[in-house]
C-alpha positions as CSV (number, residue, x, y, z in Angstrom):
1,M,114.9,15.2,56.8
2,E,113.8,18.5,55.5
3,Q,110.1,19.0,55.4
4,P,108.5,19.9,52.1
5,H,107.5,23.6,51.6
6,K,103.9,24.1,52.6
7,R,101.9,26.0,50.1
8,Q,100.4,29.2,51.4
9,R,96.8,29.9,51.0
10,V,96.0,32.9,48.8
11,S,92.9,35.0,48.8
12,R,93.0,36.1,45.2
13,A,92.9,34.2,41.9
14,C,93.1,35.5,38.4
15,E,90.1,35.2,36.0
16,Q,91.8,32.4,34.0
17,C,92.3,30.1,37.0
18,R,89.0,31.0,38.4
19,S,87.1,30.0,35.2
20,K,89.1,26.7,35.0
21,K,88.7,26.1,38.7
22,I,92.4,25.4,39.3
23,K,94.6,26.7,42.1
24,C,96.3,30.0,41.4
25,D,99.5,31.1,43.2
26,G,98.4,34.7,43.1
27,L,101.7,36.1,41.7
28,L,101.7,39.5,40.2
29,P,101.6,40.7,37.5
30,T,101.2,37.2,36.0
31,C,100.6,34.0,38.0
32,G,102.6,30.8,37.3
33,I,99.8,29.0,35.5
34,C,99.2,31.8,33.0
35,A,103.0,32.3,32.5
36,S,103.5,28.7,31.6
37,Q,100.5,28.5,29.3
38,M,101.2,32.0,27.8
39,F,97.7,33.2,28.8
40,D,96.8,36.8,29.6
41,C,96.6,37.0,33.4
42,V,93.9,39.4,34.6
43,Y,92.9,40.0,38.2
44,K,89.4,41.3,39.0
45,P,89.6,44.5,41.1
46,I,88.5,43.9,44.7
47,T,85.4,45.8,45.6
48,K,85.2,46.8,49.3
49,K,82.0,45.6,50.8
50,R,79.8,48.4,52.2
51,G,79.4,48.2,55.9
52,P,76.4,49.3,58.0
53,P,75.5,53.0,58.0
54,K,77.2,55.3,60.6
55,G,75.5,54.8,64.0
56,Y,73.5,51.8,62.8
57,I,75.0,49.5,65.5
58,E,74.3,52.1,68.2
59,A,70.8,52.5,67.0
60,I,70.2,48.7,67.2
61,E,71.6,48.6,70.7
62,S,69.4,51.6,71.7
63,R,66.4,49.9,70.3
64,L,67.2,46.7,72.3
65,H,67.6,48.7,75.5
66,R,64.3,50.5,74.9
67,L,62.6,47.2,74.4
68,E,64.0,45.8,77.6
69,A,62.9,48.9,79.5
70,L,59.4,48.6,78.0
71,I,59.1,44.9,78.9
72,G,60.3,45.6,82.4
73,S,57.6,48.3,82.9
74,A,54.8,46.2,81.3
75,V,55.3,43.0,83.3
76,Q,54.5,42.8,87.0
77,E,57.5,42.5,89.3
78,D,56.1,39.6,91.3
79,D,55.4,37.5,88.2
80,P,57.6,34.4,88.1
81,R,57.9,34.7,84.4
82,F,59.1,38.2,84.7
83,R,61.8,37.2,87.2
84,A,62.9,34.3,85.0
85,I,63.3,36.6,82.0
86,M,65.2,39.3,84.0
87,T,67.4,36.7,85.5
88,E,68.3,35.3,82.1
89,L,68.8,38.8,80.6
90,N,71.0,40.0,83.5
91,A,73.0,36.8,83.7
92,P,76.7,37.1,83.0
93,L,77.7,36.2,79.4
94,L,79.9,33.1,79.0
95,T,82.2,32.2,76.1
96,A,82.4,28.7,74.6
97,N,85.2,27.8,77.1
98,G,83.2,29.0,80.1
99,E,85.0,32.3,80.5
100,M,82.9,35.2,81.9
101,I,82.5,38.2,79.6
102,R,82.3,41.4,81.6
103,P,79.1,43.0,80.5
104,R,78.6,46.7,79.8
105,K,75.9,48.4,81.8
106,P,73.0,49.1,79.6
107,V,71.8,52.7,79.0
108,V,68.3,53.3,80.1
109,Y,66.5,55.9,78.0
110,D,63.9,58.0,79.7
111,S,60.6,57.6,78.0
112,E,57.4,59.5,78.7
113,N,55.2,56.4,78.8
114,T,57.6,54.4,81.0
115,N,56.8,54.4,84.7
116,A,59.7,55.8,86.6
117,A,59.3,53.4,89.5
118,S,59.3,50.4,87.1
119,V,62.4,51.6,85.3
120,S,64.3,52.2,88.5
121,T,63.3,48.7,89.8
122,S,64.5,47.0,86.6
123,S,67.7,49.0,86.7
124,A,68.3,48.0,90.3
125,A,67.7,44.4,89.5
126,A,70.1,44.6,86.6
127,T,72.9,46.1,88.7
128,S,72.4,43.6,91.6
129,S,72.8,40.6,89.3
130,M,76.2,42.0,87.9
131,P,78.9,41.3,90.5
132,L,81.5,43.1,88.5
133,E,79.5,46.3,88.1
134,E,79.5,49.1,90.7
135,D,76.3,49.3,92.7
136,L,74.9,52.7,92.0
137,T,72.1,53.9,94.3
138,L,70.2,57.2,94.1
139,P,69.0,58.9,97.2
140,P,65.2,59.4,97.4
141,I,64.0,62.8,96.3
142,N,62.3,64.6,99.2
143,R,59.8,67.1,97.8
144,A,57.6,67.3,100.9
145,S,59.4,70.2,102.5
146,S,59.4,72.3,99.3
147,L,55.8,71.5,98.7
148,D,54.9,72.4,102.3
149,R,56.7,75.7,101.9
150,A,55.0,76.5,98.6
151,S,51.5,75.8,100.0
152,S,52.0,77.4,103.4
153,G,51.9,80.9,102.0
154,E,55.2,82.0,103.6
155,P,56.3,85.5,102.3
156,Q,59.2,85.7,100.0
157,E,62.4,87.4,101.3
158,N,62.8,89.4,98.1
159,E,59.9,89.3,95.7
160,N,61.7,91.2,93.0
161,A,64.5,88.8,93.0
162,G,62.4,86.3,91.0
163,N,59.7,83.7,91.5
164,L,60.0,80.1,92.5
165,S,56.9,78.4,91.2
166,M,55.8,74.8,91.5
167,D,54.4,73.2,88.4
168,A,51.8,70.4,88.3
169,G,54.6,67.8,88.4
170,G,55.9,69.1,91.7
171,Q,59.1,70.7,90.4
172,L,60.3,74.1,91.4
173,R,60.9,76.4,88.5
174,Y,62.3,80.0,88.3
175,Y,60.4,82.5,86.3
176,G,61.0,86.2,85.9
177,K,58.7,89.2,85.6
178,S,58.0,89.2,81.8
179,S,55.6,86.2,81.5
180,G,52.1,87.3,82.8
181,Y,49.6,84.9,84.5
182,Y,48.8,86.6,87.8
183,M,45.2,87.7,87.2
184,L,43.7,84.2,87.2
185,R,42.8,83.8,90.9
186,D,39.5,82.1,91.6
187,S,39.7,80.2,88.3
188,Q,38.2,76.8,88.1
189,N,41.6,75.5,86.8
190,Y,43.5,77.0,89.7
191,R,43.7,74.3,92.4
192,N,46.1,73.8,95.3
193,G,48.4,76.6,94.4
194,A,48.9,75.6,90.8
195,F,47.2,76.5,87.6
196,R,46.3,73.3,85.8
197,F,45.3,72.5,82.3
198,V,44.3,69.2,80.9
199,S,46.3,68.5,77.7
200,D,44.6,67.1,74.7
201,R,47.7,65.2,73.7
202,D,48.4,61.7,74.8
203,D,52.0,61.6,75.8
204,N,52.1,57.8,76.0
205,K,54.0,56.6,73.0
206,T,52.8,53.4,71.3
207,M,55.2,50.5,70.6
208,E,55.2,51.5,67.0
209,Q,56.4,55.0,67.8
210,M,59.2,53.7,70.1
211,M,60.5,51.5,67.4
212,I,61.1,54.3,64.9
213,D,64.1,53.9,62.6
214,P,66.1,57.2,63.0
215,F,67.7,56.8,59.6
216,Q,64.5,56.4,57.7
217,L,63.3,59.3,55.4
218,P,59.9,60.0,54.0
219,P,59.0,59.3,50.4
220,K,60.7,61.7,47.9
221,D,57.4,63.4,46.9
222,L,56.5,64.0,50.6
223,A,60.0,65.3,51.4
224,D,59.9,67.7,48.5
225,D,56.5,69.1,49.6
226,L,57.7,69.5,53.2
227,L,60.8,71.4,52.1
228,D,58.7,73.7,50.0
229,L,56.4,74.4,52.9
230,Y,59.3,75.2,55.2
231,F,61.1,77.5,52.8
232,E,57.9,79.4,52.0
233,N,56.6,79.9,55.5
234,F,59.1,79.4,58.3
235,Y,62.5,80.0,56.6
236,T,61.5,83.6,55.6
237,F,61.1,84.5,59.3
238,L,64.2,82.9,60.7
239,P,66.7,81.8,58.0
240,V,68.8,79.4,60.0
241,L,70.0,77.8,56.7
242,H,72.0,78.9,53.7
243,K,69.3,78.0,51.2
244,D,71.5,77.8,48.1
245,S,74.0,75.4,49.5
246,F,71.3,73.3,51.3
247,L,69.3,72.8,48.1
248,R,72.4,72.0,46.1
249,A,73.3,69.3,48.7
250,Y,69.7,68.0,48.8
251,H,69.6,67.4,45.1
252,S,73.0,65.9,45.0
253,R,73.2,62.2,44.0
254,V,76.3,61.6,46.1
255,E,75.2,60.3,49.5
256,Q,78.1,61.9,51.4
257,E,77.2,65.3,50.1
258,Q,73.5,65.2,51.1
259,P,72.2,67.1,54.2
260,P,72.5,65.3,57.5
261,R,69.5,63.2,58.5
262,I,69.1,65.1,61.8
263,L,68.7,68.4,60.0
264,L,66.2,67.0,57.4
265,N,64.1,65.4,60.1
266,A,64.0,68.7,62.1
267,I,62.8,70.5,59.0
268,F,60.2,67.9,58.3
269,A,58.9,68.1,61.9
270,V,58.3,71.8,61.7
271,A,56.9,71.8,58.2
272,S,54.5,68.9,59.0
273,R,52.5,71.2,61.3
274,I,51.0,73.0,58.3
275,S,51.0,70.0,55.8
276,P,47.6,68.6,54.7
277,D,49.2,65.3,53.9
278,M,48.0,62.5,56.2
279,R,51.3,60.7,56.0
280,V,53.0,63.2,58.3
281,R,50.8,62.1,61.3
282,T,51.6,59.4,63.7
283,D,47.9,58.8,64.3
284,P,45.9,59.8,61.2
285,S,42.9,60.6,63.4
286,K,44.9,63.1,65.5
287,P,46.1,66.2,63.6
288,D,48.2,67.3,66.6
289,T,50.5,64.3,66.0
290,A,51.8,65.8,62.7
291,G,55.6,65.7,62.6
292,D,56.0,63.8,65.9
293,A,57.7,60.9,64.1
294,Y,60.2,63.2,62.4
295,F,60.9,65.0,65.7
296,E,61.5,61.6,67.4
297,R,64.0,60.6,64.7
298,A,65.9,63.9,65.1
299,R,65.9,63.5,68.9
300,M,67.4,60.0,68.5
301,L,70.0,61.2,66.0
302,L,71.0,64.0,68.4
303,D,72.5,61.4,70.8
304,F,75.2,60.7,68.1
305,E,76.0,64.5,67.6
306,F,77.0,65.6,71.1
307,D,80.7,64.6,70.9
308,N,81.2,65.9,67.3
309,F,78.5,68.5,66.7
310,K,78.7,70.9,63.8
311,I,76.8,73.8,62.4
312,H,74.0,71.6,61.1
313,T,73.5,70.3,64.7
314,V,72.8,73.9,65.9
315,Q,70.4,74.4,63.0
316,A,68.5,71.2,63.8
317,I,68.3,72.0,67.5
318,L,66.9,75.5,66.8
319,L,64.1,73.9,64.7
320,M,63.5,71.2,67.3
321,S,63.1,74.0,69.9
322,S,60.6,75.8,67.8
323,H,58.6,72.5,67.3
324,Q,58.5,71.8,71.0
325,N,57.4,75.4,72.0
326,G,54.4,75.0,69.8
327,A,53.6,71.4,70.9
328,L,52.9,72.2,74.6
329,K,56.5,71.3,75.5
330,S,57.8,74.8,76.4
331,I,60.3,73.5,78.9
332,R,61.9,71.2,76.3
333,G,61.9,74.0,73.9
334,W,63.7,76.3,76.3
335,I,66.3,73.6,77.0
336,Y,66.9,72.8,73.4
337,S,67.4,76.4,72.5
338,G,70.0,76.7,75.3
339,M,71.9,73.7,73.9
340,A,72.0,75.4,70.5
341,F,73.4,78.7,72.0
342,R,76.1,76.8,73.9
343,M,77.1,74.9,70.8
344,S,77.2,78.0,68.7
345,Q,79.6,79.6,71.2
346,N,81.7,76.4,71.1
347,L,81.9,76.6,67.3
348,G,82.9,80.2,67.5
349,L,79.8,81.4,65.5
350,H,79.8,84.7,67.5
351,I,83.3,85.6,66.2
352,N,84.1,87.6,63.1
353,C,85.1,85.0,60.4
354,D,85.6,87.3,57.5
355,S,89.4,86.8,57.6
356,W,89.2,83.0,58.0
357,D,90.2,80.7,55.2
358,I,86.8,79.3,54.5
359,S,84.4,79.7,51.6
360,G,82.0,82.6,51.3
361,E,79.0,80.4,51.6
362,E,80.3,78.9,54.9
363,K,81.0,82.5,56.2
364,E,77.4,83.5,55.3
365,E,76.0,80.4,56.9
366,R,77.9,81.0,60.2
367,K,76.6,84.5,60.4
368,R,73.0,83.4,59.7
369,V,73.0,80.7,62.3
370,F,74.5,82.9,65.0
371,W,72.1,85.8,64.5
372,A,69.2,83.4,64.3
373,C,70.3,82.1,67.7
374,F,70.5,85.7,68.9
375,V,66.9,86.5,67.8
376,I,65.5,83.3,69.3
377,D,67.4,83.9,72.5
378,R,65.7,87.3,72.9
379,L,62.2,86.1,71.9
380,S,62.3,83.0,74.2
381,S,63.7,85.2,77.1
382,A,60.7,87.5,76.7
383,M,58.3,84.6,76.5
384,H,59.6,82.8,79.5
385,G,60.6,85.8,81.6
386,R,64.2,84.8,81.9
387,S,67.5,86.4,81.2
388,P,69.1,86.1,77.8
389,I,72.0,83.7,77.4
390,I,74.0,85.3,74.6
391,D,75.9,88.4,75.8
392,E,76.2,90.8,72.9
393,R,79.2,92.4,74.5
394,D,81.2,89.3,73.7
395,C,80.1,89.1,70.0
396,D,81.6,90.7,67.0
397,A,80.1,88.6,64.2
398,P,79.0,90.9,61.4
399,Y,75.5,90.8,60.1
400,P,74.7,88.5,57.2
401,K,74.4,90.4,53.9
402,L,74.0,88.0,51.0
403,N,70.6,87.2,49.6
404,D,69.7,83.7,48.2
405,V,70.6,83.4,44.6
406,C,67.8,81.0,43.9
407,D,65.2,83.6,45.1
408,E,66.4,86.5,43.0
409,G,63.6,88.4,41.2
410,K,60.9,86.9,43.5
411,G,59.9,90.1,45.4
412,V,61.0,90.6,49.0
413,Q,64.5,89.2,49.6
414,I,65.5,87.3,52.7
415,M,67.8,90.1,54.0
416,D,65.0,92.7,53.6
417,T,63.3,91.2,56.6
418,F,66.1,89.4,58.5
419,L,68.3,92.4,59.0
420,P,65.5,94.6,60.5
421,M,64.5,91.7,62.8
422,I,68.1,91.4,64.1
423,R,68.2,95.1,64.9
424,L,64.8,94.9,66.5
425,A,65.9,92.0,68.6
426,E,68.8,94.2,69.9
427,I,66.3,96.8,71.0
428,L,64.2,94.1,72.7
429,S,67.3,93.0,74.5
430,S,67.8,96.5,75.8
431,V,64.2,96.6,77.0
432,L,64.5,93.3,78.8
433,R,67.9,94.2,80.4
434,E,66.9,97.8,81.5
435,I,63.4,97.1,82.7
436,Y,62.8,93.4,83.5
437,T,66.0,92.2,85.0
438,V,66.6,92.3,88.7
439,R,69.4,94.9,88.4
440,G,67.2,97.0,86.1
441,R,64.2,97.0,88.4
442,N,66.4,98.0,91.4
443,L,67.9,100.9,89.5
444,M,64.5,102.2,88.5
445,K,63.4,102.2,92.1
446,R,66.2,104.7,92.8
447,M,65.4,106.9,89.8
448,P,63.4,110.2,90.5
449,S,61.7,109.5,87.1
450,P,61.9,106.7,84.6
451,D,61.4,109.2,81.7
452,P,65.0,109.4,80.5
453,L,65.2,105.6,80.3
454,I,61.8,105.3,78.5
455,A,62.8,108.2,76.1
456,R,66.1,106.5,75.1
457,L,64.5,103.1,74.4
458,D,61.4,104.7,72.8
459,K,63.7,106.7,70.5
460,S,65.5,103.5,69.4
461,L,62.2,102.0,68.4
462,N,61.2,105.1,66.4
463,N,64.6,105.2,64.7
464,W,64.2,101.5,63.8
465,M,60.8,102.2,62.2
466,A,62.0,105.4,60.4
467,K,65.1,103.6,58.9
468,L,63.1,100.7,57.5
469,A,63.6,100.1,53.8
470,P,60.6,100.8,51.7
471,V,60.0,97.1,50.9
472,A,59.9,96.4,54.7
473,R,57.4,99.1,55.6
474,Y,53.9,98.2,56.6
475,R,51.1,100.3,58.1
476,P,48.4,97.9,59.1
477,P,44.9,99.0,58.1
478,N,42.5,100.1,60.8
479,T,40.2,97.1,60.8
480,R,37.9,98.8,63.3
481,N,37.1,101.4,60.6
482,S,36.7,98.7,58.0
483,E,39.9,99.6,56.2
484,F,41.4,97.0,53.9
485,A,44.8,96.4,52.4
486,P,46.4,93.3,50.8
487,T,48.3,91.3,53.4
488,P,52.1,91.3,52.8
489,T,54.3,88.4,53.4
490,I,54.0,86.4,56.6
491,A,57.6,87.3,57.6
492,L,56.9,91.0,57.2
493,C,53.7,90.8,59.3
494,Q,55.5,88.9,62.1
495,I,58.3,91.5,62.2
496,H,55.8,94.3,62.7
497,L,54.0,92.2,65.3
498,M,57.3,91.9,67.1
499,F,57.8,95.7,66.9
500,Y,54.5,96.5,68.6
501,T,55.1,93.8,71.2
502,T,58.4,95.4,72.1
503,L,56.6,98.7,72.4
504,I,54.1,97.2,74.8
505,L,56.9,95.6,76.9
506,L,58.6,99.0,77.1
507,H,55.6,101.0,78.3
508,R,53.5,98.4,80.2
509,P,55.4,98.6,83.5
510,F,54.6,102.3,83.7
511,I,50.8,102.1,83.3
512,P,49.3,103.6,86.5
513,G,47.1,101.4,88.6
514,S,43.4,102.0,88.9
515,K,43.9,103.6,92.3
516,H,46.7,105.9,91.2
517,T,45.4,107.6,88.1
518,S,45.3,111.2,89.5
519,K,47.6,113.9,88.3
520,K,49.5,113.8,91.5
521,A,50.2,110.1,91.2
522,S,51.3,110.4,87.5
523,M,54.9,109.2,87.5
524,S,55.8,109.5,83.8
525,A,55.5,112.1,81.1
526,F,54.6,109.3,78.6
527,P,51.0,108.2,78.1
528,S,52.0,104.6,78.6
529,K,48.5,103.3,78.8
530,D,47.4,104.9,75.5
531,I,50.6,103.8,73.8
532,C,50.1,100.2,74.9
533,T,46.4,100.2,73.8
534,Y,47.5,101.7,70.5
535,A,50.2,99.0,69.9
536,A,47.7,96.2,71.0
537,H,45.2,97.4,68.4
538,K,47.9,97.4,65.7
539,I,48.7,93.8,66.6
540,L,45.1,93.0,66.3
541,D,44.9,94.7,62.9
542,I,47.7,92.5,61.6
543,V,46.2,89.4,63.1
544,V,42.8,90.2,61.5
545,C,44.4,90.7,58.1
546,L,46.1,87.3,58.4
547,L,42.9,85.7,59.6
548,Q,40.9,87.1,56.6
549,D,43.5,86.4,54.0
550,S,42.4,84.1,51.2
551,D,45.6,82.0,51.6
552,N,44.8,81.3,55.3
553,K,48.1,82.8,56.4
554,I,47.1,82.8,60.1
555,K,47.7,79.0,60.2
556,R,51.2,79.3,58.8
557,I,52.7,81.6,61.3
558,N,55.7,80.8,63.6
559,N,54.7,79.7,67.1
560,Y,56.6,82.8,68.6
561,T,53.7,84.9,67.1
562,L,51.4,83.5,69.8
563,Y,53.3,85.5,72.4
564,F,52.7,88.7,70.4
565,M,49.0,88.0,70.3
566,F,48.9,87.0,74.0
567,T,50.6,90.3,75.0
568,A,48.0,92.3,73.1
569,G,45.2,90.3,74.7
570,I,46.4,91.1,78.2
571,I,46.3,94.8,77.4
572,F,42.7,94.6,76.0
573,I,41.5,92.8,79.1
574,N,43.1,95.4,81.4
575,D,41.5,98.2,79.4
576,A,38.1,96.5,79.5
577,A,38.3,96.0,83.2
578,S,39.6,99.5,84.1
579,S,36.6,101.3,82.5
580,D,32.9,101.4,83.1
581,P,31.5,99.0,80.5
582,N,28.1,100.8,80.5
583,V,29.4,104.2,79.4
584,S,32.9,103.7,77.9
585,L,33.4,103.0,74.2
586,D,37.0,102.0,75.0
587,S,35.7,99.2,77.1
588,L,33.5,98.0,74.3
589,D,36.3,98.1,71.8
590,S,38.6,96.2,74.2
591,R,36.0,93.5,74.7
592,V,35.5,93.1,71.0
593,A,39.3,93.0,70.5
594,T,39.7,90.3,73.2
595,N,37.1,88.2,71.4
596,K,39.0,88.6,68.1
597,I,42.3,87.6,69.7
598,I,40.8,84.5,71.2
599,N,39.1,83.5,67.9
600,A,42.4,83.9,66.1
601,M,44.2,81.7,68.6
602,G,41.5,79.1,68.0
603,A,42.2,79.2,64.3
604,I,45.9,78.5,65.0
605,E,45.1,75.5,67.2
606,S,45.4,73.1,64.3
607,T,49.0,74.3,63.7
608,W,50.3,74.9,67.2
609,V,48.5,73.2,70.1
610,T,49.9,75.8,72.5
611,S,47.4,78.4,71.3
612,T,44.6,76.5,73.0
613,R,46.2,77.0,76.4
614,H,46.8,80.7,75.8
615,S,43.3,81.3,74.6
616,N,41.9,79.5,77.7
617,I,44.1,81.8,79.8
618,L,42.7,84.9,78.2
619,G,39.2,83.6,78.6
620,E,39.8,82.9,82.3
621,L,41.4,86.2,82.8
622,A,38.5,88.1,81.2
623,G,36.1,86.2,83.5
624,L,38.0,87.0,86.6
625,R,38.1,90.7,85.7
626,D,34.3,90.7,85.2
627,V,34.7,91.4,81.5
628,N,31.6,90.1,79.7
629,L,32.7,88.9,76.2
630,N,29.3,87.6,75.2
631,D,27.2,90.7,74.7
632,T,29.6,92.7,72.6
633,T,28.5,92.0,69.0
634,R,25.3,93.9,69.0
635,D,26.7,96.9,70.8
636,Y,29.8,96.9,68.6
637,H,27.8,96.9,65.3
638,H,25.7,99.8,66.6
639,H,28.8,101.8,67.5
640,Q,30.5,101.0,64.2
641,A,27.5,102.1,62.1
642,K,27.4,105.4,64.0
643,Q,31.1,105.9,63.4
644,Q,30.9,105.1,59.7
645,Q,28.1,107.7,59.4
646,Q,30.3,110.3,60.9
647,Q,33.2,109.4,58.6
648,Q,31.1,109.8,55.5
649,Q,30.3,113.4,56.4
650,Q,34.0,114.3,56.4
651,Q,35.7,115.4,53.1
652,P,38.7,113.3,52.0
653,R,42.0,115.1,51.6
654,A,45.1,114.4,49.6
655,A,47.5,111.7,51.0
656,I,50.8,110.1,50.3
657,A,50.8,106.4,49.7
658,V,52.9,104.3,52.2
659,P,54.2,100.9,51.0
660,N,52.1,97.9,52.1
661,S,49.3,100.2,53.3
662,P,45.5,100.5,52.6
663,P,44.4,102.2,49.4
664,I,44.7,106.0,49.3
665,K,41.0,106.4,48.8
666,D,40.3,104.9,52.2
667,E,43.2,106.6,53.9
668,R,42.6,108.6,57.1
669,Y,46.2,109.5,57.8
670,F,47.5,112.6,56.1
671,T,50.9,114.0,55.6
672,S,52.9,117.3,55.7
673,S,56.5,118.3,55.7
674,S,56.9,118.0,59.4
675,S,59.4,115.4,60.7
676,P,58.6,112.9,63.4
677,S,60.7,114.7,66.0
678,S,59.0,118.0,65.4
679,L,55.6,116.2,65.8
680,Y,56.7,114.7,69.1
681,G,57.9,118.1,70.3
682,R,54.7,119.8,69.2
683,L,52.6,117.2,71.1
684,S,54.7,117.4,74.2
685,S,54.6,121.2,74.3
686,S,50.9,121.5,73.7
687,M,49.7,118.9,76.2
688,P,50.3,118.7,79.9
689,S,52.4,115.7,81.1
690,S,49.6,114.4,83.3
691,N,47.1,113.9,80.5
692,Y,48.2,113.8,76.9
693,F,45.0,112.6,75.3
694,D,41.7,113.9,76.5
695,H,39.8,112.1,73.7
696,P,39.0,108.3,73.8
697,S,40.8,107.3,70.5
698,I,44.4,107.9,69.7
699,D,43.7,107.1,66.0
700,D,41.1,109.8,65.9
701,H,43.8,112.4,66.9
702,F,46.2,111.3,64.2
703,S,43.4,111.2,61.6
704,T,43.0,114.9,62.0
705,S,46.7,115.8,62.4
706,S,49.3,116.7,59.8
707,V,52.2,114.2,60.0
708,S,55.1,113.1,57.9
709,P,55.1,109.9,55.8
710,H,57.1,108.1,58.5
711,A,54.6,109.2,61.1
712,A,51.7,108.3,58.9
713,M,53.3,104.8,58.6
714,T,53.6,104.3,62.3
715,D,50.9,106.5,63.8
716,M,52.5,106.0,67.1
717,P,51.6,108.4,70.0
718,V,55.1,108.9,71.3
719,V,55.3,112.1,73.3
720,G,58.4,113.9,74.5
721,A,60.7,111.2,73.3
722,N,63.7,113.6,73.1
723,S,63.4,115.6,76.3
724,P,60.6,114.5,78.6
725,S,59.8,116.7,81.5
726,P,60.6,114.9,84.8
727,S,57.8,114.1,87.1
728,A,57.6,115.6,90.6
729,T,56.5,112.4,92.1
730,P,59.3,109.7,92.5
731,F,58.8,106.6,90.5
732,D,57.1,103.8,92.5
733,P,56.8,100.5,90.6
734,Y,54.4,99.1,93.3
735,N,51.7,101.6,92.1
736,M,51.8,100.5,88.5
737,A,48.8,98.6,87.1
738,F,51.0,95.7,85.9
739,F,53.3,95.4,88.9
740,G,53.9,91.7,89.5
741,V,52.0,90.7,86.3
742,P,54.1,88.1,84.4
743,A,55.1,89.5,81.1
744,S,55.6,86.1,79.5
745,F,53.0,83.4,79.1
746,D,54.6,80.7,81.1
747,I,52.1,78.6,83.1
748,S,54.2,78.2,86.2
749,E,54.8,81.9,86.6
750,W,51.1,82.5,86.5
751,N,50.7,79.7,89.1
752,F,53.0,81.6,91.5
753,Y,51.2,84.9,91.0
754,L,47.7,83.3,91.4
755,N,48.9,81.6,94.6
756,R,50.2,84.9,96.0
757,M,47.0,86.8,95.1
758,T,44.8,84.2,96.6
759,Q,46.7,84.3,99.9
760,E,46.4,88.1,100.0
761,Q,42.7,87.9,99.2
762,Q,42.2,85.5,102.1
763,Q,44.2,87.6,104.5
764,Q,42.1,90.7,103.7
765,Q,38.9,88.7,104.4
């Protein structure tokens, strides 16, 4: 007997059958009921249910694994309740039929507040209770031998090949010659071969901080304020974004077109450092926690970007690196920047994309991101005393050239400052490669004189300054002579700070030591000491202008500016220690300048916590050099009053105004038709190579000279830049005042230097 046809279950019903609650056969375009009754058959469109956001499941799993790790570290191992909980959590999963589900090994996230031993114990317990998992064991880390070698004072096989320094955590680190902490022996913070500072920050995250939702965004009003702060202060110095396309995406109502969350959180983290809003702080009572929540969200979202990263990933990591460099996490900042550089190469940002079939905005964004990577690579290499990562010989990406449309008619455009900074970073790269790398130092040892090398690099710096567009020119007022001028934009100030820092890095290795200042021992035709002192004073002049500005611009600078200030401070302390403080006015000026640098770093502390460490280093360094910074105010005011009295007796002359300079009525720099090159030749021919300046002040010489507008803008005492006369004495780097002095401000490099200097001092005793 044939079985009756079984009616199939349908998932759709027309509106007529649905309202009458009768079964619908689901035929299209008209079901059977509506066809027989002559009704209009209408099917309601199916709306696809929205699933969870991308990465939401992974975020939940990540949160669960963090919670397990936290519980495992908080509960004692010998507690029976702890063992019962871990046994239950690590037990194999069973289905309803009793079949075993092969578990997936959980990912243990490293947290700063989680004890390493507890985490490893819980991980070992988890793996031992999983018979189907492979037993992974890690060999114990033996640091005793390396620690013994570091503390035993064994001589290095090749000191110029680099320094292996041990930080407070017992890790060996490599640091080059450009950092600068070697003069801090006998410091109270220097113990057991390491220079130690107590951080104000509490790195232990609370439970609330660990349970941050990475997909959460701040309120709309707060987000808008943070974006305004970022574009006004940080974007103008390093435009890693294409502002027009970013703002268009940010204001879009289509969720798929909005900027990625990781990029938004990275921007919020940096901008929060200068925001007065209390909502940006993890702990309202601690200003140094501003932006930590946004950085943590960006860090968590970064885990989902590694396999499919894009240009916005590189942009976000660059901002995260900047945030960490200013938050006493310089090692993390260095690693983050390296990740961004590798990703940029993988994306081909260093390749010329003008002929590619992509939009003009995307081409411009690729160029901006790559050259921002290039600038950061050079700055971070100088700061940490390491070799650059990006090789310019393998790059043919053209410079960016398009200004932001949304900023037209608002004064200085973004390319007016970004393009000069790119060219200056290329010169800084040449200085680091020719002077501070291992190969460069070895080549200089074989040179009869370093003058040709110095002349070539010095000429590049002078050409850079001479070719600046009028809108990018800036001659800082001489604050020692009470000059005043309106402070230009923060970006323009920071670019000129970078210029004078590069000038110091070029000439500082050639400053003769205190025991080698005779004419016979002079090894360069350049007055390197005077040039470095001059550049350091110009850095101080810009810093003082930022500090005295009514808008409090000093608190809104980029954290890379701290390195510029630190470099000038080292020069001032060296000048104060190399002269007799009782008879030398230069020593008095240097002590006053050191105090000003330290005070300026104290003002930046609320924005970048790293400034506290560097100001402490300068204070320790001044104490070790027997430089008294306390009794300088009275002597300085007496000297300043006497100097002003002498200036009032002089008759003012005509002057040509330089953009972004002090008013003409207060000008002490005069002009003529002579070119910079003729000025340099005149100086080199009229002064012996052993002593170019017999007077104490370089500025005094230029105040009575007749120079061109370009020279009036720079006032830089470059001598013999075109054809310096070679010195009769071969170049000996060991006789230089800054031999072995770290050129960066990395703590570990100073540790190594102090350890070596202490051992030499003990051997001499």
